[in-house]
C-alpha positions as CSV (number, residue, x, y, z in Angstrom):
1,M,100.4,115.6,72.9
2,V,102.7,118.3,73.8
3,Y,105.7,117.4,76.9
4,A,109.1,118.5,78.0
5,D,111.6,115.8,78.8
6,Q,114.8,115.2,80.2
7,E,117.0,112.0,79.9
8,S,119.0,112.4,83.6
9,W,118.1,115.7,85.5
10,Y,121.7,114.6,87.9
11,L,123.5,114.6,84.4
12,Y,122.8,118.2,83.4
13,S,121.3,116.6,80.2
14,P,119.2,119.1,78.2
15,Y,115.3,119.9,78.6
16,I,113.7,118.8,75.1
17,L,110.2,119.6,74.1
18,Y,108.4,117.3,72.0
19,A,105.0,117.3,70.4
20,Y,103.8,113.7,70.0
21,N,100.9,112.9,67.4
22,L,98.5,110.3,69.0
23,R,97.2,109.5,65.9
24,S,100.1,108.9,63.3
25,G,102.7,108.1,66.3
26,A,105.0,111.2,64.7
27,L,107.2,112.7,67.2
28,I,108.8,116.1,66.7
29,E,111.1,118.1,68.9
30,L,110.1,121.4,69.2
31,F,112.9,122.4,71.4
32,S,116.5,121.7,73.1
33,D,118.6,123.5,75.3
34,P,121.8,121.7,76.2
35,R,123.1,124.4,78.5
36,P,123.9,122.7,82.0
37,Q,122.0,125.4,83.3
38,A,118.9,124.9,81.6
39,L,115.3,125.6,82.6
40,P,112.6,123.3,82.0
41,P,109.9,125.6,79.5
42,A,106.7,126.2,80.5
43,Y,104.1,125.5,77.5
44,A,100.6,125.5,76.4
45,L,98.6,123.7,73.2
46,V,95.7,125.1,71.6
47,G,94.7,123.1,68.5
48,E,98.2,123.0,66.0
49,W,99.8,125.8,67.8
50,V,101.9,125.6,70.8
51,A,103.6,128.5,73.3
52,W,106.4,128.1,75.5
53,T,108.9,130.6,77.2
54,T,112.1,129.9,78.5
55,L,115.7,131.2,78.7
56,V,118.4,130.3,76.1
57,E,121.7,131.4,75.0
58,S,121.7,134.8,73.7
59,H,122.6,136.2,70.9
60,K,124.4,139.5,72.3
61,D,127.6,139.2,73.3
62,G,128.1,139.9,77.5
63,C,124.0,138.9,78.0
64,S,124.0,136.3,80.3
65,A,120.7,134.4,78.7
66,D,117.6,135.4,76.4
67,S,114.3,135.1,77.8
68,V,111.7,134.0,74.9
69,L,108.3,133.4,74.2
70,V,107.7,131.4,71.1
71,L,104.5,130.6,69.0
72,Q,104.9,127.5,66.8
73,N,102.7,125.3,64.7
74,I,103.5,121.6,65.1
75,V,102.0,120.7,61.5
76,S,103.3,123.4,59.1
77,G,106.3,124.3,61.3
78,E,105.7,128.0,61.2
79,R,107.8,129.5,64.4
80,R,107.0,133.0,65.9
81,E,109.0,134.3,68.7
82,L,106.6,137.0,70.3
83,D,109.2,138.2,72.3
84,R,112.9,138.1,72.9
85,I,114.8,140.0,75.5
86,C,118.3,139.9,77.4
87,I,117.3,139.0,80.8
88,D,120.1,141.6,82.1
89,D,118.5,144.5,84.0
90,N,115.5,143.9,81.9
91,Y,112.8,140.9,82.6
92,I,111.9,137.4,82.1
93,W,109.1,135.5,80.8
94,R,109.0,133.3,83.8
95,P,109.3,129.7,82.5
96,F,108.1,128.3,86.3
97,S,104.5,130.0,86.1
98,G,102.7,128.5,83.5
99,I,101.4,129.9,80.2
100,G,97.9,130.2,79.3
101,M,96.6,130.3,75.3
102,T,93.5,130.2,73.8
103,E,92.6,130.5,69.7
104,Q,93.3,134.3,70.3
105,Y,95.3,135.1,73.4
106,I,98.1,134.0,75.3
107,V,98.8,134.7,78.6
108,V,102.0,135.1,80.7
109,E,103.9,136.1,83.7
110,Q,106.7,138.6,83.6
111,Q,109.3,139.4,86.3
112,I,111.0,142.6,86.2
113,A,114.6,142.6,87.4
114,D,115.6,144.0,90.7
115,S,117.4,146.6,89.4
116,Q,114.6,147.9,87.1
117,G,112.4,148.2,90.4
118,G,110.9,144.3,90.8
119,G,107.6,143.4,90.3
120,H,105.7,140.3,88.8
121,F,103.1,141.3,86.0
122,I,100.4,139.4,83.9
123,H,100.7,140.6,80.1
124,L,98.1,139.1,77.6
125,F,99.4,139.0,74.0
126,D,97.0,138.8,70.9
127,R,98.5,136.0,68.9
128,Q,97.7,137.4,65.6
129,S,98.8,141.0,66.2
130,G,101.7,140.1,68.5
131,Q,100.3,143.1,70.6
132,R,100.7,143.0,74.3
133,R,99.0,144.8,77.5
134,R,99.9,144.5,81.3
135,L,96.7,143.4,83.1
136,S,98.1,143.4,86.5
137,E,100.0,145.5,88.9
138,G,102.2,144.8,91.8
139,Y,102.7,140.8,92.2
140,G,100.7,138.9,89.6
141,R,101.4,135.3,89.6
142,M,100.5,131.7,87.7
143,P,98.0,133.3,85.0
144,A,95.3,130.7,83.5
145,I,92.6,131.7,80.7
146,N,89.8,129.6,79.3
147,G,86.9,131.6,77.0
148,D,86.4,134.9,77.8
149,W,88.1,134.6,81.4
150,V,91.6,135.3,82.6
151,A,92.8,134.6,86.4
152,W,95.9,135.2,87.9
153,R,97.1,135.2,91.7
154,D,97.7,138.9,93.1
155,M,99.4,139.8,96.0
156,R,100.7,142.7,97.5
157,T,104.5,141.1,97.7
158,L,106.4,138.8,96.7
159,D,106.2,136.5,99.9
160,D,102.6,137.2,100.4
161,A,100.6,134.3,101.8
162,D,97.1,135.8,101.6
163,G,96.4,138.3,98.6
164,V,93.2,137.2,96.1
165,T,92.8,135.4,92.8
166,I,91.8,137.6,90.1
167,A,89.3,136.6,87.6
168,L,89.2,139.0,84.3
169,N,86.4,139.1,81.6
170,L,88.4,140.2,78.6
171,K,84.9,140.9,76.8
172,T,83.0,143.0,79.2
173,G,85.5,143.8,81.3
174,E,83.9,142.2,84.7
175,R,86.5,141.8,87.2
176,K,86.3,139.5,90.2
177,E,88.3,139.0,93.5
178,I,88.3,135.6,94.9
179,P,90.3,136.2,98.6
180,Y,92.2,133.9,100.2
181,P,90.7,132.5,103.2
182,T,92.5,132.6,106.6
183,S,90.3,129.9,108.3
184,P,88.2,126.8,106.7
185,D,85.2,128.1,108.1
186,E,85.2,131.2,105.5
187,K,83.0,131.3,102.4
188,Y,86.0,129.8,100.3
189,P,88.2,126.8,101.5
190,Y,91.8,126.8,102.1
191,L,93.5,126.5,99.1
192,R,95.8,123.8,98.8
193,I,97.6,125.5,95.9
194,D,97.6,128.7,95.1
195,E,97.8,128.0,91.0
196,P,94.2,129.3,89.2
197,Y,92.8,126.9,86.7
198,I,89.9,128.0,84.3
199,V,87.7,125.1,82.6
200,G,84.8,126.0,80.7
201,N,84.9,129.9,82.2
202,R,85.0,128.3,85.5
203,W,87.6,129.3,87.9
204,L,88.5,125.9,89.7
205,Y,91.0,125.2,93.0
206,L,91.4,122.0,95.2
207,G,89.8,122.6,98.4
208,C,91.2,121.6,102.0
209,H,92.7,118.3,102.1
210,G,91.6,117.9,98.7
211,R,87.9,117.1,99.9
212,R,86.1,119.9,98.0
213,L,86.7,121.4,94.4
214,P,84.8,124.7,94.2
215,A,84.0,126.8,91.3
216,C,83.3,130.1,91.0
217,V,81.4,131.5,87.8
């Protein structure tokens, strides 16, 4: 089990990312950020590996913070930074958006600095090679991955209330667009939340008032 904890948010105590072994009871501290302005990390767990992204103190003089994407084995302790960059006039791996991970891939949201034109893009990292490719255009948000499918919210602008959810098959290249409805009478009910989930190669979301849980294969 992996979880993030903060002793007292109103006292600005640090965020700590833990891995807890349910069988042995061993507790491992993976990450701690003592800064008053620390943000909670976004993280995902698959097997013995944990991936997370957050902002940390920069190694560079004059840099306000670094954005990091980290992959760590909770058994061997092996740790790899897949990316680290100063956020000033560059980009951020968004800690609030969530991360998706499988045995082969990590999917994460990138936010471009306004000085560089802005935008939110979904990137796919190969866990073995570290190579990455961009999957989305414009304003891609809230990625999820399971099996061969990746899903994310695709909006025309950052405050777009409509848009669609994109579901992409990484093996076949098949691409589905699932619209955000404007009335409960449409084919797809209101989305109570706009974060996609993929379970067993199905894209899931909560229906209007939580009454239905439809799935799109």
